DRENSE-840075 format. One record per residue: x, y, z of N, C-alpha, C in turn. Coordinates in steps of 0.1 Angstrom, whole numbers, padded with zeros to 4 digits, always signed. Example, Ala and Ser with C-alpha at 12.3 -4.5 7.8 and 13.67 -1.06 7.14 Angstrom:
+0132-0057+0078+0123-0045+0078+0132-0033+0078+0128-0022+0071+0137-0011+0071+0129+0000+0079
END
This chain:
+0220-0125-0122+0221-0138-0119+0210-0147-0129+0215-0159-0130+0205-0169-0140+0206-0182-0137+0198-0191-0141+0201-0206-0136+0213-0211-0146+0218-0202-0157+0230-0210-0166+0242-0211-0158+0243-0204-0148+0256-0206-0139+0257-0200-0128+0266-0203-0118+0267-0197-0107+0257-0207-0094+0253-0198-0084+0245-0202-0072+0229-0206-0076+0227-0204-0089+0216-0210-0092+0216-0219-0107+0227-0225-0107+0229-0235-0122+0218-0247-0120+0215-0249-0108+0205-0261-0108+0192-0258-0106+0187-0246-0109+0174-0241-0110+0168-0242-0121+0155-0245-0125+0153-0246-0140+0146-0235-0148+0145-0223-0139+0142-0209-0142+0153-0200-0139+0150-0189-0151+0161-0179-0144+0159-0171-0130+0169-0167-0125+0167-0160-0113+0176-0146-0114+0170-0135-0111+0176-0122-0110+0166-0108-0109+0173-0097-0107+0165-0085-0106+0157-0081-0116+0163-0086-0128+0157-0084-0141+0139-0087-0140+0140-0099-0133+0123-0102-0132+0115-0096-0122+0122-0088-0114+0112-0078-0104+0104-0070-0112+0093-0068-0109+0082-0062-0118+0074-0069-0127+0078-0081-0128+0070-0091-0137+0057-0094-0133+0050-0089-0143+0031-0093-0139+0028-0105-0148+0020-0113-0140+0016-0126-0147-0001-0122-0146-0007-0124-0158-0021-0120-0159-0026-0134-0157-0040-0133-0157-0049-0145-0153-0047-0155-0164-0046-0151-0174-0049-0161-0188-0036-0167-0188-0022-0164-0183-0012-0168-0182-0012-0177-0172-0015-0177-0159-0013-0183-0149-0013-0197-0146-0005-0203-0142-0011-0216-0138-0020-0218-0124-0016-0210-0114-0022-0211-0101-0021-0196-0096-0030-0192-0085-0030-0181-0076-0029-0184-0063-0018-0182-0055-0017-0183-0042-0021-0170-0035-0029-0172-0025-0036-0159-0018-0044-0152-0027-0041-0139-0026-0046-0131-0033-0064-0127-0031-0070-0119-0035-0083-0111-0034-0094-0120-0032-0093-0133-0039-0104-0141-0038-0105-0152-0029-0092-0149-0019-0090-0160-0007-0089-0151+0004-0097-0159+0016-0094-0150+0027-0082-0154+0035-0079-0165+0035-0067-0169+0047-0055-0169+0038-0048-0160+0041-0033-0161+0035-0023-0154+0044-0012-0157+0044+0001-0151+0053+0015-0153+0049+0022-0144+0055+0037-0149+0052+0041-0144+0069+0051-0152+0075+0054-0146+0084+0069-0154+0087+0079-0143+0091+0093-0146+0096+0096-0145+0108+0101-0153+0119+0103-0154+0131+0120-0161+0133+0124-0149+0143+0140-0156+0149+0135-0166+0161+0143-0178+0158+0139-0188+0167+0154-0193+0173+0152-0200+0183+0165-0205+0187+0172-0217+0179+0185-0214+0177+0192-0225+0167+0187-0240+0167+0184-0245+0180+0181-0257+0181+0166-0262+0177+0157-0252+0175+0145-0252+0168+0146-0254+0152+0156-0252+0145+0154-0250+0132+0164-0260+0126+0159-0268+0115+0165-0279+0108+0172-0271+0097+0183-0266+0096+0192-0256+0086+0190-0260+0071+0185-0254+0063+0182-0258+0051+0171-0266+0044+0161-0268+0057+0150-0274+0053+0141-0266+0045+0132-0271+0033+0120-0266+0025+0112-0276+0026+0101-0270+0035+0087-0282+0032+0076-0276+0028+0068-0284+0020+0055-0281+0012+0046-0289+0021+0035-0280+0029+0025-0290+0036+0013-0286+0025+0010-0296+0018-0002-0298+0011+0006-0299-0005-0004-0298-0013+0000-0299-0029+0013-0290-0033+0018-0294-0040+0030-0283-0048+0023-0281-0060+0028-0268-0066+0027-0262-0078+0019-0274-0090+0026-0282-0094+0022-0292-0107+0010-0299-0104+0007-0300-0092-0003-0308-0084-0017-0299-0083-0017-0287-0085-0026-0277-0084-0037-0275-0096-0047-0274-0094-0057-0272-0106-0056-0259-0111-0054-0257-0126-0049-0249-0131-0059-0238-0133-0055-0228-0132-0067-0214-0127-0071-0214-0114-0068-0222-0105-0073-0220-0091-0068-0208-0081-0072-0206-0070-0070-0197-0061-0070-0206-0047-0058-0206-0041-0057-0213-0028-0055-0204-0016-0057-0210-0004-0055-0205+0008-0038-0209+0009-0030-0200+0016-0014-0202+0012-0007-0195+0025+0003-0200+0030+0011-0197+0040+0025-0198+0037+0033-0189+0044+0048-0188+0040+0052-0187+0055+0060-0199+0061+0066-0195+0072+0082-0197+0072+0090-0186+0077+0103-0186+0075+0111-0185+0088+0118-0195+0094+0125-0192+0109+0140-0192+0104+0146-0182+0113+0157-0181+0108+0167-0180+0125+0180-0180+0126+0185-0179+0137+0201-0176+0132+0205-0167+0145+0217-0164+0144+0222-0155+0157+0237-0155+0161+0239-0147+0173+0236-0132+0170+0235-0128+0159+0233-0109+0161+0217-0111+0155+0208-0117+0156+0195-0115+0153+0189-0113+0164+0179-0104+0161+0169-0100+0176+0157-0099+0167+0143-0099+0175+0133-0101+0171+0129-0088+0167+0134-0076+0170+0131-0064+0162+0134-0064+0149+0140-0076+0144+0145-0074+0129+0135-0082+0121+0126-0089+0128+0118-0099+0121+0109-0093+0108+0100-0078+0111+0092-0075+0101+0102-0070+0087+0115-0065+0090+0124-0061+0081+0129-0075+0069+0130-0085+0079+0135-0097+0071+0125-0102+0063+0111-0102+0071+0103-0109+0067+0097-0101+0051+0100-0088+0051+0096-0083+0039+0103-0085+0028+0117-0090+0030+0126-0095+0019+0120-0106+0013+0107-0117+0018+0102-0126+0010+0097-0118-0002+0090-0108-0003+0085-0102-0011+0096-0098-0024+0104-0093-0019+0118-0089-0029+0122-0102-0037+0129-0114-0026+0136-0125-0033+0124-0134-0042+0112-0133-0037+0102-0142-0049+0103-0135-0061+0102-0121-0060+0100-0115-0076+0114-0118-0083+0123-0123-0076+0138-0125-0088+0137-0139-0093+0125-0144-0092+0121-0160-0098+0112-0156-0111+0119-0159-0123+0112-0160-0133+0099-0169-0133+0091-0160-0139+0077-0166-0139+0070-0168-0126+0071-0161-0116+0066-0161-0101+0063-0147-0098+0053-0143-0093+0050-0130-0090+0046-0132-0075+0051-0118-0070+0044-0118-0052+0041-0103-0051+0031-0101-0045+0024-0088-0041+0021-0087-0030+0022-0074-0025+0016-0071-0009+0023-0080+0002+0020-0081+0014+0028-0089+0026+0019-0091+0036+0024-0098+0047+0017-0099+0059+0005-0110+0054-0008-0103+0058-0020-0113+0054-0029-0110+0042-0024-0100+0032-0028-0096+0020-0020-0102+0009-0012-0111+0011-0004-0117+0001-0011-0120-0011-0003-0119-0023-0008-0125-0036+0003-0128-0047+0001-0141-0045+0014-0144-0055+0004-0154-0066+0012-0157-0081+0009-0163-0090+0023-0168-0098+0018-0182-0101+0030-0188-0110+0025-0191-0123+0036-0187-0134+0033-0188-0146+0031-0204-0152+0024-0206-0162+0022-0219-0166+0034-0225-0173+0042-0213-0181+0053-0218-0187+0065-0223-0176+0065-0213-0166+0076-0216-0155+0075-0229-0150+0062-0233-0145+0057-0245-0139+0060-0258-0149+0057-0256-0163+0060-0266-0172+0077-0267-0173+0085-0258-0168+0099-0260-0169+0105-0266-0157+0094-0268-0147+0099-0274-0135+0098-0267-0121+0093-0253-0122+0094-0246-0110+0082-0252-0102+0086-0253-0086+0078-0257-0077+0079-0249-0065+0072-0251-0055+0075-0241-0043+0088-0249-0037+0092-0261-0037+0104-0268-0036+0116-0258-0040+0115-0256-0051+0124-0248-0058+0123-0234-0053+0113-0229-0053+0111-0215-0049+0118-0214-0036+0115-0223-0025+0120-0223-0011+0137-0222-0014+0144-0233-0023+0153-0234-0024+0164-0219-0028+0157-0215-0037+0160-0199-0042+0159-0189-0031+0149-0189-0022+0150-0181-0011+0160-0185+0000+0163-0196+0003+0174-0199+0012+0188-0193+0008+0190-0196-0005+0202-0188-0009+0204-0174-0009+0193-0169-0014+0192-0155-0015+0193-0146-0001+0186-0153+0009+0185-0146+0022+0200-0149+0028+0209-0161+0028+0219-0161+0033+0231-0153+0024+0229-0149+0012+0237-0141+0004+0235-0129+0009+0222-0122+0012+0221-0108+0013+0221-0104+0029+0219-0114+0037+0219-0112+0050+0229-0122+0058+0243-0122+0056+0252-0131+0062+0252-0132+0079+0242-0127+0084+0239-0126+0098+0230-0137+0099+0223-0141+0090+0215-0155+0090+0221-0168+0091+0225-0177+0103+0233-0185+0103+0226-0199+0100+0211-0199+0103+0205-0211+0099+0188-0203+0097+0187-0213+0086+0173-0209+0081+0163-0221+0077+0152-0220+0076+0142-0231+0071+0130-0223+0067+0123-0229+0057+0112-0224+0050+0101-0236+0050+0090-0230+0052+0078-0241+0052+0066-0232+0043+0062-0240+0032+0050-0233+0021+0038-0243+0028+0028-0237+0030+0014-0242+0035+0006-0240+0023-0001-0251+0017-0009-0252+0006-0022-0260+0012-0022-0266+0022-0033-0273+0026-0040-0264+0035-0053-0262+0029-0065-0248+0035-0067-0253+0052-0066-0265+0055-0068-0266+0070-0057-0264+0078-0045-0266+0072-0036-0261+0079-0030-0247+0080-0032-0239+0068-0035-0224+0067-0042-0220+0078-0054-0225+0081-0066-0220+0091-0059-0222+0104-0051-0233+0105-0047-0236+0118-0037-0225+0124-0029-0219+0115-0018-0207+0119-0024-0191+0116-0035-0192+0108-0039-0178+0103-0041-0169+0116-0050-0173+0126-0053-0163+0138-0039-0163+0147-0030-0171+0146-0016-0171+0156-0009-0159+0150-0008-0158+0136-0001-0150+0127-0004-0135+0128-0017-0138+0129-0024-0122+0130-0021-0117+0144-0020-0124+0153-0017-0118+0167-0004-0112+0169+0006-0121+0161+0018-0118+0158+0022-0103+0152+0012-0102+0142+0014-0087+0136+0008-0077+0144-0003-0080+0153-0008-0068+0161+0002-0067+0175+0011-0077+0177+0018-0072+0187+0030-0063+0183+0034-0068+0169+0048-0060+0163+0039-0048+0161+0030-0043+0157+0025-0030+0157+0025-0021+0167+0020-0029+0179+0017-0020+0192+0030-0013+0196+0043-0019+0194+0053-0014+0201+0058-0002+0198+0053+0008+0185+0055+0021+0185+0046+0029+0190+0030+0022+0193+0023+0033+0195+0026+0042+0208+0025+0054+0208+0027+0063+0221+0039+0069+0215+0047+0067+0209+0060+0073+0205+0055+0085+0193+0061+0092+0195+0058+0106+0183+0070+0108+0174+0067+0117+0166+0077+0123+0157+0089+0130+0166+0083+0138+0173+0092+0149+0180+0102+0139+0191+0098+0126+0190+0108+0120+0201+0121+0119+0194+0120+0116+0182+0134+0112+0174+0137+0123+0167+0154+0119+0162+0159+0130+0154+0159+0124+0139+0157+0111+0137+0156+0106+0124+0143+0098+0120+0140+0097+0108+0132+0088+0104+0137+0079+0094+0132+0071+0087+0133+0059+0079+0129+0060+0066+0138+0056+0056+0131+0057+0043+0133+0041+0037+0123+0037+0029+0124+0025+0023+0121+0024+0006+0130+0020+0000+0128+0020-0016+0126+0006-0018+0122-0003-0012+0120-0018-0017+0108-0018-0027+0102-0009-0031+0091-0010-0041+0092-0002-0052+0106+0002-0052+0109+0011-0065+0111+0003-0076+0108-0013-0079+0111-0018-0090+0093-0018-0096+0085-0015-0086+0070-0012-0093+0068+0001-0093+0075+0012-0084+0072+0025-0084+0082+0032-0080+0090+0036-0095+0103+0039-0096+0106+0054-0088+0095+0061-0084+0096+0074-0078+0088+0074-0066+0086+0064-0060+0081+0063-0048+0091+0061-0034+0093+0068-0026+0101+0067-0012+0092+0067-0002+0091+0056+0008+0082+0057+0014+0090+0060+0030+0083+0072+0035+0089+0078+0047+0082+0072+0059+0089+0065+0068+0087+0059+0078+0089+0064+0093+0079+0069+0101+0082+0079+0112+0074+0070+0124+0075+0075+0137+0070+0069+0148+0054+0067+0148+0052+0078+0140+0034+0084+0137+0030+0082+0125+0039+0074+0114+0036+0070+0101+0041+0057+0098+0033+0047+0100+0037+0034+0094+0040+0036+0080+0047+0022+0076+0049+0021+0061+0036+0019+0057+0033+0023+0041+0024+0019+0033+0018+0006+0033+0028-0006+0035+0024-0019+0031+0021-0024+0044+0023-0015+0056+0018-0022+0070+0027-0030+0077+0040-0032+0069+0047-0043+0075+0062-0036+0083+0063-0022+0080+0073-0018+0086+0073-0005+0098+0077-0008+0106+0074+0004+0117+0089+0012+0118+0088+0025+0124+0101+0029+0128+0110+0023+0133+0106+0014+0146+0115+0005+0153+0123-0007+0140+0112-0011+0133+0119-0021+0121+0128-0013+0113+0125-0002+0110+0134+0008+0102+0148+0008+0106+0148+0011+0119+0159+0014+0127+0169+0000+0127+0162-0013+0131+0169-0024+0129+0175-0027+0114+0164-0024+0103+0170-0027+0089+0182-0021+0087+0182-0007+0092+0196+0003+0089+0205-0003+0097+0206-0007+0108+0217-0013+0114+0223-0026+0109+0214-0036+0104+0215-0047+0099+0222-0049+0084+0219-0038+0077+0222-0035+0063+0224-0022+0060+0232-0015+0064+0234+0000+0064+0232+0006+0049+0238-0002+0038+0239-0002+0025+0225-0005+0016+0216-0012+0024+0204-0017+0021+0190-0009+0016+0182-0013+0009+0170-0004+0009+0161+0004+0018+0166+0000+0031+0161+0007+0040+0172+0018+0048+0169+0030+0052+0181+0037+0054+0174+0049+0063+0186+0054+0069+0182+0068+0078+0178+0078+0071+0169+0085+0076+0166+0100+0069+0167+0112+0081+0175+0119+0081+0180+0131+0091+0165+0137+0091+0160+0142+0100+0146+0151+0099+0152+0164+0090+0160+0171+0100+0163+0185+0090+0154+0192+0098+0155+0207+0093+0145+0216+0100+0131+0212+0095+0121+0215+0106+0108+0213+0105+0101+0226+0096+0096+0223+0081+0092+0233+0075+0078+0236+0080+0069+0227+0083+0054+0228+0086+0052+0217+0095+0049+0219+0109+0046+0208+0119+0032+0202+0116+0023+0212+0110+0009+0205+0109+0011+0197+0097+0015+0198+0085+0016+0190+0077+0024+0179+0075+0037+0182+0083+0047+0170+0086+0057+0171+0072+0062+0185+0070+0069+0187+0061+0085+0191+0067+0095+0183+0063+0108+0184+0068+0120+0187+0057+0128+0195+0060+0140+0197+0048+0147+0183+0047+0150+0177+0057+0158+0165+0055+0151+0154+0047+0136+0153+0048+0127+0142+0042+0128+0148+0026+0124+0161+0024+0123+0163+0009+0139+0162+0002+0147+0164+0008+0163+0161+0003+0164+0149-0002+0160+0140+0007+0162+0123+0004+0152+0121-0002+0142+0125-0004+0130+0121-0011+0133+0124-0029+0140+0137-0030+0142+0143-0041+0154+0133-0046+0162+0131-0039+0174+0124-0044+0173+0108-0049+0162+0103-0042+0158+0087-0043+0150+0089-0053+0140+0096-0055+0132+0097-0065+0136+0102-0083+0151+0107-0082+0156+0112-0091+0149+0126-0097+0146+0134-0087+0141+0145-0085+0124+0147-0091+0120+0132-0095+0105+0130-0098+0095+0138-0089+0100+0136-0073+0090+0143-0061+0100+0150-0055+0097+0162-0053+0106+0173-0047+0100+0177-0033+0090+0174-0030+0084+0180-0015+0073+0166-0010+0074+0164+0003+0061+0155+0007+0059+0160+0022+0044+0161+0023+0038+0163+0035+0032+0152+0040+0035+0147+0050+0032+0133+0056+0018+0132+0060+0014+0143+0065+0002+0140+0075-0012+0150+0067-0010+0151+0053-0021+0155+0044-0023+0146+0031-0039+0147+0029-0039+0141+0014-0042+0151+0004-0037+0163+0007-0039+0175-0006-0025+0181-0005-0022+0187-0016-0010+0196-0017+0000+0189-0021+0011+0181-0012+0024+0174-0017+0020+0160-0009+0010+0153-0011+0008+0142-0004+0020+0132-0004+0021+0121+0005+0032+0112+0005+0027+0101-0007+0037+0098-0015+0037+0093-0026+0029+0077-0021+0025+0070-0032+0020+0058-0031+0026+0045-0042+0029+0035-0034+0035+0024-0042+0025+0016-0046+0023+0004-0047+0015-0006-0051+0010-0016-0042+0018-0014-0029+0018-0026-0019+0008-0018-0006+0004-0008-0009-0005-0004+0004-0017-0010+0006-0019-0012+0019-0033-0021+0024-0045-0011+0021-0045+0000+0022-0057+0008+0019-0054+0021+0009-0064+0028+0003-0062+0042+0000-0074+0049+0002-0072+0061+0004-0084+0072+0004-0088+0076-0009-0099+0080-0012-0104+0088-0024-0112+0098-0021-0111+0110-0032-0118+0122-0029-0132+0119-0032-0145+0127-0023-0156+0125-0028-0161+0140-0032-0158+0148-0043-0160+0163-0043-0173+0167-0036-0183+0160-0038-0199+0164-0037-0202+0169-0023-0189+0162-0015-0193+0164+0001-0180+0171+0002-0167+0171-0003-0153+0173+0000-0151+0165+0012-0151+0155+0010-0151+0143+0022-0140+0134+0017-0133+0124+0024-0126+0114+0019-0134+0099+0021-0133+0092+0015-0134+0079+0017-0122+0071+0017-0124+0056+0025-0114+0048+0028-0117+0034+0019-0110+0027+0014-0114+0014+0009-0101+0006+0008-0103-0007+0011-0089-0017+0016-0089-0027+0000-0079-0033+0003-0072-0043-0009-0083-0054-0011-0090-0059-0003-0097-0071-0003-0112-0066-0004-0114-0055-0007-0129-0050-0009-0132-0054-0024-0146-0061-0024-0149-0065-0039-0155-0056-0046-0165-0049-0039-0174-0044-0048-0169-0028-0051-0180-0017-0054-0172-0003-0061-0179+0008-0047-0169+0016-0046-0171+0028-0038-0186+0037-0043-0189+0045-0032-0201+0053-0035-0198+0060-0046-0185+0064-0052-0182+0069-0064-0180+0061-0075-0185+0047-0075-0182+0042-0086-0170+0034-0090-0157+0040-0080-0146+0037-0084-0144+0023-0074-0135+0011-0079-0131-0001-0073-0120+0003-0066-0113-0004-0057-0098-0004-0052-0090-0005-0062-0092-0013-0072-0081-0018-0082-0081-0004-0090-0090+0001-0092-0089+0015-0103-0082+0027-0097-0088+0027-0083-0081+0040-0077-0066+0036-0076-0062+0023-0070-0050+0017-0069-0042+0022-0082-0045+0018-0095-0040+0021-0108-0037+0038-0109-0045+0044-0103-0047+0061-0105-0033+0069-0096-0035+0059-0084-0025+0067-0073-0013+0060-0071-0011+0048-0075+0003+0041-0072+0012+0045-0084+0022+0037-0081+0034+0040-0090+0043+0053-0086+0042+0059-0074+0050+0070-0068+0044+0083-0073+0031+0084-0074+0024+0096-0078+0018+0104-0067+0019+0117-0067+0013+0122-0058-0003+0130-0064-0012+0123-0057-0027+0128-0063-0034+0133-0053-0040+0146-0052-0049+0152-0044-0060+0142-0042-0061+0140-0027-0073+0130-0023-0071+0117-0025-0060+0112-0031-0060+0096-0035-0044+0093-0027-0047+0086-0017-0035+0086-0009-0033+0073-0003-0024+0062-0005-0020+0050-0002-0021+0051+0013-0023+0039+0021-0019+0039+0036-0021+0025+0040-0016+0023+0051-0017+0013+0060-0027+0012+0070-0031+0000+0074-0044+0000+0085-0035+0007+0100-0024+0006+0102-0015+0009+0113-0013+0024+0115-0011+0034+0102-0013+0046+0101-0029+0051+0103-0038+0042+0102-0050+0048+0105-0051+0048+0120-0045+0039+0129-0044+0039+0141-0036+0053+0149-0030+0061+0140-0023+0069+0144-0027+0085+0148-0023+0089+0162-0028+0102+0165-0030+0115+0151-0020+0109+0142-0017+0123+0133-0023+0117+0119-0031+0106+0118-0038+0101+0107-0044+0112+0099-0039+0116+0085-0044+0128+0079-0047+0139+0086-0038+0143+0097-0045+0154+0107-0045+0168+0102-0038+0171+0091-0039+0182+0083-0047+0183+0075-0055+0175+0070-0068+0174+0063-0081+0171+0069-0080+0173+0082-0094+0171+0090-0095+0158+0096-0083+0149+0094-0083+0138+0102-0098+0127+0098-0101+0123+0110-0115+0114+0110-0124+0123+0105-0125+0134+0109-0136+0142+0107-0138+0144+0092-0128+0141+0085-0129+0142+0068-0136+0128+0062-0135+0120+0072-0139+0105+0066-0154+0102+0064-0157+0098+0055-0172+0097+0052-0174+0084+0049-0167+0075+0043-0170+0061+0041-0162+0051+0042-0162+0038+0047-0152+0028+0044-0161+0016+0044-0154+0005+0037-0161-0009+0041-0160-0011+0056-0172-0019+0057-0176-0024+0071-0164-0032+0078-0156-0040+0068-0145-0049+0075-0134-0035+0078-0132-0026+0071-0121-0019+0077-0127-0011+0091-0138-0008+0090-0145-0003+0104-0142-0010+0116-0145-0024+0113-0144-0038+0124-0129-0037+0128-0119-0035+0119-0104-0038+0121-0101-0026+0129-0103-0013+0126-0099-0003+0133-0106+0005+0143-0119+0003+0143-0131+0008+0149-0129+0014+0162-0118+0007+0170-0116+0012+0183-0106+0026+0184-0100+0027+0170-0093+0038+0174-0098+0053+0165-0110+0049+0160-0119+0061+0156-0126+0068+0166-0125+0078+0163-0133+0087+0177-0145+0084+0178-0149+0082+0189-0162+0072+0195-0174+0080+0187-0175+0095+0190-0187+0101+0183-0186+0102+0169-0176+0096+0162-0178+0096+0147-0181+0080+0144-0179+0069+0151-0180+0057+0144-0191+0055+0137-0204+0057+0142-0216+0055+0138-0220+0065+0123-0210+0076+0122-0215+0088+0114-0207+0084+0101-0198+0074+0102-0192+0070+0089-0199+0058+0084-0201+0061+0070-0210+0051+0063-0206+0040+0057-0209+0027+0056-0202+0017+0050-0211+0012+0039-0207+0001+0033-0215-0007+0021-0229-0010+0024-0231-0013+0036-0243-0018+0041-0252-0004+0041-0249+0007+0043-0261+0018+0044-0258+0027+0030-0247+0028+0024-0246+0037+0014-0236+0030+0002-0245+0031-0011-0238+0028-0023-0236+0037-0033-0243+0049-0033-0242+0058-0041-0237+0073-0035-0235+0082-0044-0227+0097-0037-0241+0103-0030-0253+0103-0037-0264+0109-0033-0270+0101-0020-0267+0088-0019-0273+0081-0005-0260+0085+0003-0248+0088+0001-0236+0092+0010-0240+0106+0017-0245+0116+0007-0248+0130+0012-0260+0128+0022-0274+0119+0017-0283+0117+0029-0277+0115+0039-0271+0104+0040-0265+0095+0055-0258+0107+0060-0249+0115+0055-0243+0124+0062-0251+0134+0072-0261+0139+0063-0270+0148+0069-0278+0142+0078-0282+0130+0077-0290+0122+0090-0283+0119+0104-0272+0114+0098-0261+0113+0110-0255+0123+0115-0257+0135+0108-0250+0149+0117-0233+0147+0117-0229+0143+0106-0213+0140+0101-0210+0155+0104-0196+0157+0107-0190+0169+0107-0189+0174+0094-0188+0169+0085-0186+0172+0072-0199+0181+0066-0210+0179+0069-0225+0183+0065-0221+0198+0064-0213+0204+0071-0211+0220+0068-0203+0223+0054-0195+0216+0051-0190+0217+0039-0197+0214+0029-0209+0205+0030-0219+0202+0018-0225+0214+0016-0229+0221+0028-0236+0233+0027-0230+0245+0019-0215+0244+0021-0207+0254+0015-0204+0253+0001-0207+0240-0003-0203+0235-0015-0216+0241-0024-0227+0237-0019-0240+0240-0024-0244+0253-0024-0240+0263-0015-0240+0275-0016-0235+0281-0026-0220+0276-0030-0214+0284-0041-0220+0281-0054-0227+0265-0053-0232+0261-0067-0245+0272-0069-0250+0275-0057-0264+0283-0061-0257+0300-0067-0247+0302-0060-0242+0316-0065-0236+0314-0081-0232+0305-0084-0227+0300-0097-0239+0297-0107-0251+0296-0104-0263+0294-0112-0263+0299-0127-0260+0313-0124-0262+0321-0137-0251+0317-0148-0238+0313-0144-0228+0306-0152-0235+0293-0156-0240+0284-0149-0244+0273-0154-0256+0271-0164-0262+0280-0163-0278+0280-0171-0276+0290-0183-0263+0299-0183-0261+0302-0197-0256+0294-0206-0249+0301-0219-0244+0294-0229-0234+0287-0226-0223+0293-0216-0212+0282-0213-0214+0271-0203-0223+0277-0193-0228+0263-0185-0215+0257-0178-0206+0260-0174-0193+0252-0170-0189+0255-0156-0184+0243-0148-0182+0248-0136-0169+0236-0132-0157+0244-0130-0147+0236-0127-0140+0238-0110-0140+0226-0105-0133+0228-0095-0122+0216-0092-0114+0220-0086-0106+0208-0081-0096+0208-0065-0095+0201-0058-0092+0197-0046-0075+0202-0045-0073+0212-0035-0059+0213-0033-0052+0221-0044-0059+0227-0052-0049+0231-0066-0040+0239-0062-0028+0238-0069-0016+0246-0067-0007+0250-0079-0003+0263-0079+0000+0270-0093+0013+0257-0096+0013+0255-0107+0024+0249-0113+0023+0232-0113+0013+0230-0107+0010+0215-0104-0003+0213-0108-0004+0199-0115-0016+0194-0119-0025+0188-0106-0035+0196-0102-0044+0195-0090-0053+0181-0092-0056+0178-0103-0066+0169-0108-0079+0175-0104-0092+0174-0112-0101+0180-0111-0112+0176-0117-0126+0179-0107-0139+0176-0114-0145+0184-0121-0149+0182-0135-0158+0191-0145-0176+0187-0142-0179+0200-0140-0193+0193-0140-0203+0201-0147-0211+0197-0157-0218+0202-0167-0232+0201-0161-0241+0214-0160-0254+0211-0157-0263+0221-0164-0274+0216-0169-0281+0226-0179-0276+0231-0190-0266+0225-0196-0257+0230-0206-0264+0231-0219-0260+0239-0227-0263+0241-0243-0254+0247-0250-0245+0239-0257-0234+0246-0263-0235+0244-0276-0231+0254-0285-0230+0256-0301-0219+0264-0303-0208+0254-0309-0196+0259-0314-0190+0254-0329-0185+0264-0336-0181+0256-0351-0166+0248-0347-0158+0253-0337-0147+0249-0335-0143+0250-0320-0135+0240-0315-0132+0241-0300-0116+0238-0301-0109+0246-0295-0093+0245-0294-0090+0242-0277-0081+0236-0275-0079+0230-0260-0064+0233-0263-0057+0243-0255-0043+0243-0252-0039+0243-0239-0025+0238-0238-0020+0236-0224-0020+0249-0215-0017+0260-0220-0017+0272-0215-0008+0281-0219-0011+0293-0220+0001+0303-0223+0002+0308-0235-0004+0304-0243-0007+0304-0260-0016+0314-0263-0018+0321-0270-0029+0330-0276-0031+0331-0292-0043+0334-0296-0045+0331-0310-0056+0320-0313-0061+0319-0323-0073+0312-0328-0069+0300-0335
END
């Protein structure tokens, strides 16, 4: 579709799926709506009584795009209200997630993430052509009606006035929490089917999100109940049933049916998925995950960092660098995209040690999900206020008697056994978490007290011989 004809002939920029995945860099952006520099931002869709909706209305509460300072980042809210005889509140999260989908059809407009982590940018050239929030609202109205005929009435409000964003912010977060709480207590054993989501494949072609009662979508926006509602509303859409099939390994959460669907939807790029582990065949990561784990080889532990954390983790990596290496549908041992709600699950990384494997997280994450961390571990997990380096982390683990300290002792014992190798002419130690034959496990190479002299060095992929 484009603005050259059809339903978008009156729109000043092109509209179509070809623009999904478009990235707008800082040097070309006109303005940033929400994003990591802004604390208060959100998007919400709610099912309302028809008499509460002025059908087809698009409101902009605050300045529109052309009136915003070039290069600025502003608080931002999107409120969508829908009505229809067949609509139910269980469908809200799924229809809300389509905001991300439809915004990315607009040339010169980028939408990332969801809920209260949204990050949008408008391109300077698109704004010069006439792109406004009012125009984007018109596009969203038409796309919702086209894709979801059960929507009989719809209105959209964009909020760019910081005071008004603030007014709605806590109310909207309470709605998110109410939705999330609905599936707590359900288990994977209670159901015969899981749900898959491929909404992010424009950004991550080999990623398939597997949604179960005990494993929320990576983006934090879709629960098992939401997946069920979506599959009923749009059986041929991007959210679909996954028959569990035979359970291969209950501890890791591996099922024949899941592997079969993931293999098909990823075009065989991913052939196995284990839902409750960070090593081996971990669940793939898209680009919209709320948080991610990262591996700390010095203590064989895992850290967690969320999207809005500005600093560096003790390993020196930022959220952005970790996200770049694990996103896109890859399976990387120890690096694992996840949602806040998954961290509240009893099966959170259960096959990899669960909370006893977590050694560091930002204080904001601990504050948000602290009541779901085992009480005896809360104070044993370091934050940025106590620890900023790996050596500091190791000292904290020992002084606070974290369960992971036994792993540190094991690692240091092995290092002592290998001391002869390290101080010799080779002096090389290679180790990697969760190595599997035939797979690239990722690895840490540590050089200690090394003195190497060589005329030439040949590095080969393996299997060949000769000089």
